[in-house]
N, C-alpha and C positions, 0 to 999 in steps of 0.2 A: 702165101709171101708171108702173112704176118707171124708164122710159125716160125717160118726160115729169119726170119728178122730177130726173134724173140731170144731162138737158138744161138744164131752169131752174135748177139748182146750178151751172151752170158759166155761164151765161150772166150770172147776178148777179153774177159776178167781175169781167166789164169790161163790163157795161151799166146803166141806171138800170129796168131792167123791173117790178121794182118797182112803180113807178106805177101799173101794169095791174091789180095786187091791192087794191090800198086803194083807201077812199073819197075825195073830193075832198079833205077834210080829217081829218085822223088827228095823233095824237100819236109823241112821240118812241117810247114804249112799245111801242106798235101798228104803227112799221114795222121796230124792231127784232125783234119778236115775227114777225115775216112771214122775215126773216132768218134767225130761228135757226130755223122750221120746215123752211126749206128745205134748210139748210145741216145740218141734223140736231144742231147743236151746240148750244150758251148760250156766247151772245157778252159779253164784260166793259162792262156799261153807262156807264161812263167814257169807256171807249178806244171803243165804236162812238158815240156821241155826238158826240165830237170828230174820226174821221174821216167824219162825215155831214154835221157839221159843215163841216170842209177841204173836200168834196167839192161844197158849193155849191149842188147840186140843187134844198133843199127852201128853203121862204124861211115865215118867220109870217107867219101870216092875223091877228093882236093878237087873237085871240079864245080863252077858255078855252074846257074841256068840265068842267062840275060835274057833282054828284050823283055822285062816285067816295067813296071811304072816304076817301083823303086831298086833300092840295091837288086847286085846280084841274088843268088838265093845259093847257101850251101848245098848241094847234093850227096845224099847219102844212101846206102845200099844196106840190107840185110844180112850180118855175120854166116848168119845160116839160114835159107833161102828150105825150109822144112820145119816141119810143127813142132812146137818146144813149150812145153809148160814154164809158169814163170807168174808174178803177180804184176799184173799191168796195173792195173788201176786200184 
């Protein structure tokens, strides 16, 4: 398991592999959480969102997720649900 986590941690540095770990529609908080779990560290929310938007690998769906403690969260989807090489982190 450790080898798999290490490989995944390395792979998220240069690919969009997280598309395979998320549902079709997800929030920015959810994608950030996936990165944090794999990398084993907390990421700054503003910097993470800025970087994800710069990569242009996700797009807003126009929908929102309701029923949370705070305001409704915008939902996103990956532009391409296939492996692509990018400089993610």
